[in-house]
C-alpha positions as CSV (number, residue, x, y, z in Angstrom):
1,M,5.7,178.7,177.1
2,C,3.6,175.5,176.8
3,V,3.9,173.1,179.7
4,F,1.8,169.9,179.6
5,L,-1.1,171.6,177.7
6,A,-2.9,170.0,174.8
7,G,-2.3,171.6,171.5
8,C,1.1,172.8,172.4
9,S,4.0,171.5,170.3
10,S,7.4,171.2,171.8
11,Q,10.7,172.0,169.9
12,P,13.1,169.0,169.3
13,G,16.1,168.8,171.6
14,P,19.7,168.9,170.3
15,Q,21.1,165.8,168.6
16,G,23.1,163.5,170.9
17,P,26.7,162.3,170.0
18,A,27.1,159.5,167.5
19,G,27.4,156.1,168.9
20,P,30.5,153.9,168.2
21,E,30.8,152.4,164.8
22,G,29.5,148.9,164.5
23,A,31.5,145.9,163.3
24,A,32.0,145.5,159.6
25,G,29.5,143.3,157.9
26,Q,30.5,140.1,155.9
27,P,31.8,140.9,152.4
28,G,29.3,140.4,149.6
29,A,29.6,137.9,146.9
30,T,32.1,138.4,144.2
31,G,30.6,139.9,141.1
32,E,30.8,138.4,137.7
33,R,34.0,138.8,135.8
34,G,33.8,141.5,133.2
35,P,34.4,140.9,129.5
36,M,38.1,140.7,128.3
37,G,39.4,143.9,126.8
38,D,40.6,144.2,123.3
39,K,44.0,142.7,122.5
40,G,46.7,145.3,122.2
41,D,48.8,146.0,119.1
42,K,51.8,143.7,118.5
43,G,55.1,145.2,119.5
44,D,58.0,145.7,117.2
45,T,60.3,142.8,116.5
46,G,63.5,142.9,118.5
47,P,67.0,142.9,117.0
48,A,68.3,139.5,115.9
49,G,70.7,137.8,118.3
50,P,74.2,136.7,117.4
51,P,74.5,133.6,115.2
52,G,75.2,130.4,117.1
53,V,77.8,127.8,116.2
54,T,76.7,125.7,113.3
55,Y,77.7,122.1,113.6
56,V,77.8,119.7,110.7
57,R,76.3,117.1,113.0
58,T,76.4,115.9,116.6
59,K,77.8,112.7,118.0
60,V,76.6,111.3,121.3
61,V,78.9,109.3,123.4
62,S,77.4,107.0,126.0
63,P,79.1,105.2,128.9
64,A,80.1,101.6,128.2
65,G,80.5,98.6,130.5
66,T,83.5,99.9,132.5
67,A,85.1,103.4,133.0
68,L,88.0,102.4,130.7
69,E,85.7,101.1,128.0
70,S,83.8,104.4,128.3
71,G,87.1,106.3,127.8
72,N,87.9,104.2,124.7
73,A,84.4,104.9,123.3
74,L,85.0,108.7,123.7
75,R,88.5,108.4,122.1
76,T,87.1,106.4,119.2
77,A,84.3,108.9,118.6
78,I,86.8,111.8,118.3
79,A,89.2,109.7,116.1
80,G,86.3,109.0,113.7
81,I,85.9,112.7,112.9
82,T,88.1,113.3,109.9
83,D,86.4,115.9,107.7
84,G,87.8,119.0,109.5
85,Q,84.3,120.5,109.9
86,S,82.6,121.8,113.1
87,W,81.3,118.9,115.2
88,R,79.6,118.7,118.6
89,V,80.5,115.7,120.6
90,K,77.9,115.3,123.4
91,V,79.1,113.2,126.3
92,E,76.5,111.6,128.5
93,P,76.8,111.3,132.3
94,G,79.4,108.9,133.5
95,L,83.1,108.4,134.3
96,Y,85.3,108.2,131.2
97,D,88.7,106.8,132.2
98,L,91.4,107.7,129.7
99,G,94.2,105.7,131.4
100,A,97.7,107.0,130.9
101,S,97.1,108.6,127.5
102,P,95.8,112.1,126.8
103,L,92.6,112.9,125.0
104,M,93.7,115.0,122.0
105,L,91.0,117.2,120.7
106,K,90.8,117.9,117.0
107,P,90.2,121.4,115.4
108,N,86.7,122.6,115.5
109,I,85.3,120.0,117.9
110,H,83.2,121.1,120.8
111,L,83.3,118.5,123.5
112,E,80.2,119.1,125.7
113,G,79.4,117.1,128.8
114,S,76.2,116.8,130.7
115,G,77.2,119.0,133.5
116,R,80.3,119.3,135.8
117,G,78.8,117.0,138.4
118,F,77.8,114.4,135.9
119,T,80.5,113.9,133.2
120,L,84.0,113.2,134.4
121,L,87.1,112.6,132.2
122,R,90.0,111.1,134.1
123,S,93.6,110.1,133.5
124,S,96.8,109.4,135.4
125,S,100.5,109.7,134.7
126,V,100.0,111.4,131.4
127,P,103.5,112.5,130.2
128,D,104.2,116.2,129.4
129,V,100.6,117.1,128.5
130,G,97.2,117.0,130.1
131,T,94.2,114.7,130.5
132,V,92.6,116.8,127.7
133,V,94.7,118.6,125.2
134,G,93.2,121.5,123.3
135,A,93.2,122.2,119.5
136,S,92.6,125.2,117.2
137,G,89.0,126.1,117.2
138,A,88.1,123.4,119.8
139,A,86.0,124.0,122.9
140,L,85.3,122.3,126.2
141,S,82.2,122.8,128.3
142,S,79.8,121.3,130.9
143,L,82.1,118.6,132.3
144,S,84.9,117.9,134.8
145,V,88.5,116.9,133.9
146,E,90.9,115.2,136.4
147,N,94.5,114.1,136.4
148,T,95.4,111.9,139.4
149,G,99.1,112.2,138.7
150,G,101.9,109.8,139.5
151,G,104.5,111.2,137.1
152,A,106.6,114.4,137.0
153,L,103.8,116.5,135.6
154,S,100.1,116.4,136.5
155,I,97.9,118.6,134.3
156,A,94.2,118.3,133.8
157,V,93.6,120.7,130.9
158,Y,96.4,121.8,128.6
159,S,96.6,123.8,125.4
160,E,99.2,125.6,123.2
161,N,96.5,127.0,120.8
162,V,95.5,130.6,120.9
163,D,91.9,129.8,120.0
164,F,91.1,126.9,122.3
165,A,88.1,127.8,124.5
166,F,86.4,126.4,127.6
167,H,83.6,127.4,130.0
168,D,81.5,125.8,132.7
169,I,84.2,123.2,133.6
170,E,85.9,121.9,136.7
171,A,89.5,120.9,136.4
172,R,91.5,119.0,139.1
173,A,95.1,117.9,139.2
174,S,97.1,116.1,141.9
175,N,100.3,114.3,142.8
176,G,102.8,115.6,140.1
177,T,106.3,115.1,141.5
178,T,107.6,118.4,140.0
179,R,104.7,120.4,138.7
180,T,100.9,120.2,139.2
181,Y,98.5,122.4,137.2
182,A,94.8,122.1,137.0
183,V,94.7,124.3,133.8
184,F,97.9,125.2,131.8
185,L,97.7,127.5,128.8
186,N,100.6,128.5,126.7
187,E,99.8,131.6,124.6
188,G,96.1,131.3,125.3
189,R,93.7,133.9,124.1
190,G,90.0,134.6,124.9
191,T,87.5,134.8,127.7
192,F,87.0,131.9,130.0
193,E,83.9,131.8,132.4
194,N,82.6,129.7,135.2
195,V,85.7,127.7,135.7
196,R,86.6,125.9,139.0
197,A,90.2,124.7,139.1
198,S,92.2,123.1,141.9
199,A,95.6,121.5,142.2
200,S,97.3,119.7,145.0
201,A,100.6,117.9,145.4
202,P,102.9,117.1,148.4
203,S,106.2,118.3,146.9
204,A,105.8,120.3,143.7
205,T,105.1,123.7,142.2
206,V,101.3,123.9,142.2
207,A,98.8,126.2,140.5
208,G,95.1,126.1,139.9
209,F,95.6,128.1,136.7
210,R,99.0,128.5,134.9
211,C,99.2,130.8,131.9
212,V,102.4,131.7,129.9
213,S,102.3,134.7,127.5
214,C,98.5,134.8,127.5
215,T,96.0,137.4,126.7
216,V,92.9,136.2,128.5
217,K,90.0,137.3,130.7
218,L,88.9,135.1,133.5
219,M,85.3,135.7,134.8
220,R,83.2,134.3,137.6
221,S,85.7,131.6,138.5
222,S,87.8,130.1,141.3
223,F,91.3,128.7,141.4
224,E,93.2,127.0,144.2
225,G,96.7,125.6,144.7
226,R,97.6,123.7,147.9
227,N,100.0,121.4,149.7
228,G,103.0,121.9,147.4
229,S,106.3,123.6,148.2
230,D,105.3,126.7,146.1
231,N,101.5,127.1,145.7
232,H,99.6,129.5,143.5
233,G,95.9,130.0,143.0
234,I,96.9,131.7,139.7
235,S,100.4,131.8,138.2
236,L,101.1,134.1,135.3
237,A,104.2,134.5,133.2
238,G,104.0,137.5,130.8
239,G,101.0,138.6,128.8
240,N,97.9,140.6,129.6
241,V,95.4,139.1,132.0
242,E,92.1,140.5,133.3
243,L,90.3,138.9,136.3
244,H,86.7,139.7,137.1
245,D,84.8,138.2,140.0
246,V,87.5,135.7,140.7
247,N,88.6,133.9,143.8
248,A,92.2,132.7,144.0
249,S,93.8,131.0,147.0
250,A,97.0,129.2,147.9
251,T,97.7,127.3,151.1
252,G,99.6,124.5,152.8
253,G,103.1,125.1,151.3
254,T,106.4,126.8,152.2
255,R,105.5,129.8,149.9
256,N,101.9,130.7,149.0
257,W,100.7,133.3,146.4
258,G,97.0,133.8,145.7
259,I,98.0,135.4,142.4
260,A,101.6,135.7,141.1
261,S,102.3,137.7,137.9
262,R,106.0,137.4,136.9
263,D,108.4,137.6,134.0
264,G,108.3,140.1,131.1
265,N,106.4,143.2,130.3
266,H,103.0,142.1,131.5
267,T,99.9,143.6,132.8
268,V,97.5,142.1,135.3
269,S,94.1,143.7,136.1
270,L,91.8,142.7,139.1
271,V,88.2,143.7,139.5
272,N,86.1,142.2,142.3
273,V,88.8,139.7,143.2
274,Q,89.5,137.8,146.4
275,A,93.1,136.6,146.5
276,S,94.8,135.0,149.5
277,G,98.0,133.3,150.5
278,N,98.0,131.3,153.7
279,G,100.7,129.7,155.8
280,G,104.3,128.7,155.5
281,D,107.3,131.1,155.4
282,L,105.7,133.5,152.9
283,A,102.1,134.3,152.1
284,I,101.1,136.9,149.6
285,G,97.7,137.9,148.2
286,L,99.1,139.5,144.9
287,L,102.6,139.5,143.6
288,V,103.5,141.8,140.7
289,S,107.1,141.1,139.6
290,G,108.0,143.6,136.9
291,G,105.2,144.7,134.6
292,N,102.2,146.7,135.8
293,G,99.0,146.0,137.7
294,S,95.7,147.5,138.6
295,V,93.3,146.5,141.5
296,R,89.7,147.7,142.0
297,N,87.1,146.6,144.6
298,S,89.2,143.6,145.7
299,H,90.4,141.9,148.9
300,L,94.0,140.8,148.9
301,Q,95.5,139.1,151.9
302,G,98.5,137.2,153.2
303,A,98.0,135.4,156.5
304,N,99.5,132.9,159.0
305,A,103.0,133.0,157.7
306,A,106.4,134.3,158.8
307,S,106.1,137.0,156.2
308,T,102.6,138.1,155.1
309,Q,101.8,140.8,152.5
310,G,98.6,141.9,150.8
311,I,100.4,143.2,147.7
312,S,104.1,142.6,147.0
313,T,106.0,144.1,144.1
314,S,109.5,143.1,143.0
315,A,112.0,143.9,140.2
316,T,115.4,142.5,139.5
317,A,118.6,144.7,139.7
318,S,118.9,144.6,135.9
319,D,115.4,145.8,135.4
320,T,115.6,149.6,134.8
321,A,112.1,150.0,133.3
322,S,109.4,151.9,135.3
323,H,106.5,150.0,136.6
324,S,103.2,150.9,138.2
325,I,100.4,149.5,140.3
326,T,97.1,151.3,141.1
327,V,94.8,150.2,143.9
328,E,91.2,151.7,144.4
329,N,88.4,150.8,146.8
330,S,90.1,147.7,148.1
331,V,91.3,145.9,151.3
332,L,95.0,145.0,151.6
333,I,96.0,142.8,154.6
334,G,99.4,141.7,155.7
335,Q,101.1,141.6,159.1
336,F,104.5,142.4,157.7
337,A,103.2,144.8,155.1
338,S,99.8,145.6,153.5
339,V,101.8,146.8,150.5
340,W,105.5,146.3,149.7
341,R,107.0,148.7,147.1
342,A,110.1,147.5,145.2
343,R,112.5,149.5,143.1
344,N,111.2,151.3,140.0
345,F,107.6,150.9,141.1
346,D,105.1,153.8,141.4
347,V,102.3,152.7,143.7
348,R,99.0,154.7,143.7
349,I,96.4,153.9,146.3
350,G,93.0,155.5,146.8
351,H,90.1,154.9,149.2
352,T,91.6,151.7,150.4
353,R,92.0,149.9,153.8
354,L,95.6,149.1,154.7
355,D,95.6,146.5,157.4
356,G,99.4,146.6,157.9
357,R,102.1,149.0,157.1
358,A,102.9,150.3,153.6
359,L,106.6,149.8,153.2
360,Q,109.3,150.2,150.5
361,E,112.8,149.6,149.6
362,E,114.9,152.5,150.7
363,N,116.7,154.9,148.2
364,T,115.1,153.4,145.1
365,P,113.3,155.1,142.2
366,G,109.6,155.3,142.4
367,G,107.3,156.1,145.3
368,Y,103.8,156.1,146.8
369,T,100.8,158.3,146.2
370,C,98.0,157.7,148.6
371,F,94.6,159.3,149.1
372,G,91.9,158.3,151.5
373,T,93.7,155.3,153.0
374,Y,92.8,154.0,156.5
375,D,93.7,151.2,158.8
376,A,91.8,148.3,160.4
377,D,90.5,150.8,163.1
378,F,89.4,153.2,160.4
379,A,92.0,155.7,161.5
380,A,94.0,157.5,158.8
381,A,96.8,155.4,157.4
382,T,99.7,157.1,155.6
383,C,102.1,155.8,153.0
384,P,105.9,156.5,153.2
385,A,107.1,159.6,151.5
386,G,110.7,158.7,151.6
387,A,113.0,155.9,152.6
388,S,111.6,153.1,154.8
389,I,113.4,149.8,155.3
390,R,115.2,147.3,153.1
């Protein structure tokens, strides 16, 4: 062993532990951008879209000095179309007052406003028909229509033609002394989207949407009836009607139906619908009187009335036909009854919340089939197997 002697070489000691890592240095400068890569091959051409409507030409209607003069300008523009061809009448922003006479559309005219909040067509005390009256092949879009009432009937949009169309509109009707309808179709056909319709009157039958013998689909729309004696968000008489993503409400009257489907061998189908009746002696989310119905993913409620029902069915004593209503994945609310089953109805309910009792007429044909039903506390809710109450 060498100790402090010249010429001796010592062996290195063991390496000590690594010290803590120092702080990160400042990032270096960004390098130059590299060259752009080659352009890729052009993709295949997609399929051609559906053909649009071909117009012979377009008329533009501008507001005049007063609202009444603007209404006359619009009426004159439509009256001047006499060739029977397809025309687009573009209405600029403004109030177009039609007085006490309806605006009668002509076949194949598309009346297009500048948006629901910008173009308003208004009338008052129009007898028997609406502020705007549809025609075969005519269409209405991107505007608001209003009837301020004063006579027996107050209707904003009216049509008896099976091929009259509208979308992206707002319709308002008020103060009819017997009937007030925001939209009234007789034998209407087709699909109507993005519609807002409301009706209000102090003493009348009121409906946001009224349809007689119609085959229609309503999508992404809302309908309201209020303050009359009998109020309806949607009132149907016969036909086949589909509702998708629709809100229907009725309030402020003696009897209030969110949706009422009556008269004849009809079918009503609800998907993603909110329907409510509120207040008075009777408040019902959905009424199916005769006919058949189906409900999916919907919320139906009667509230704040002497008698409240989520769904109510009814059939006259002379009606011997069998009827059905099917409910899936929905919420039914009514203090008197979440569901009321009338004679000759078969009611099938699956995976649905029943906030209120399921009841039925006693000793009548038909019955309930329920699976996966539960109450407001998420406890199992059963449907009656036999007689309940009258």
